[in-house]
N, C-alpha and C positions, 0 to 999 in steps of 0.2 A: 694212640699207641694200640699194634696188633695187639693181640692178647702175645704170640706166639716171640715176637719178640722183650717185650715187658717181661716172659720168663725166660729169656735169656740174658739180660740183665741181672736179673735175679742168680742167675746162676755162677754167671760170676762174679759174682759179689763173692757168696759160699764157697767162688773156688779163690778167694783171696786177690781178683783178681778187676782190675780195672775196666770194664765195660768199654771205654769210651780209644782206651790208653791200650790195650792188653798188658800193662806194665803188673806186676805185685805190685801188693800195696806190704808198706814193709809189717812185720811182727810188729810193733808197738800200735799198727795200726785198731781201729775198731771193729774191720773185714777180720783178725786174723782171731780173737778172741773169743773160745772156743761157743760159749755162749752164743755169741751172734751167730756165726756157720749155723747153730741147732735150730734157730731160730730161721733161717733165711731159710735151711732146709724143711722145714716146713710150712713153709711159707709158700714152696714152689710147689711143694706136696699137693695142698690145698690148693695153687690155682692151675696149678695138672688138671687136678683131678674135676677142678669148673670150666676147666675150657672141652675137654672130653665128650663132657655130657650136658655139654652146649647147643643145638642144634646150630649149623653154621650161620643159616641167615638168624641167631637171633647176637651171635658174636660180631656180624657187619651191625648190628642198632649200637651195643656195646660201645663198637671203635668212634662209630662216626659223632654219638653222646656224647663221649670224653676225647672229643676233640674240640669241640665248640666251647 
């Protein structure tokens, strides 16, 4: 998986939206709970920092090694 796609998916989840159907999760969903949203935003921050600090060639290696 491309790192940018992973970030898009986590961003959708943090926004309370199913990343595959674009439907909003119901208010009873774990993705709508405050602690879950905070955790997803922390994960997004970390993912963004890691991918922005990595040289492009290492992202290609990371992507190809994850798909095997």
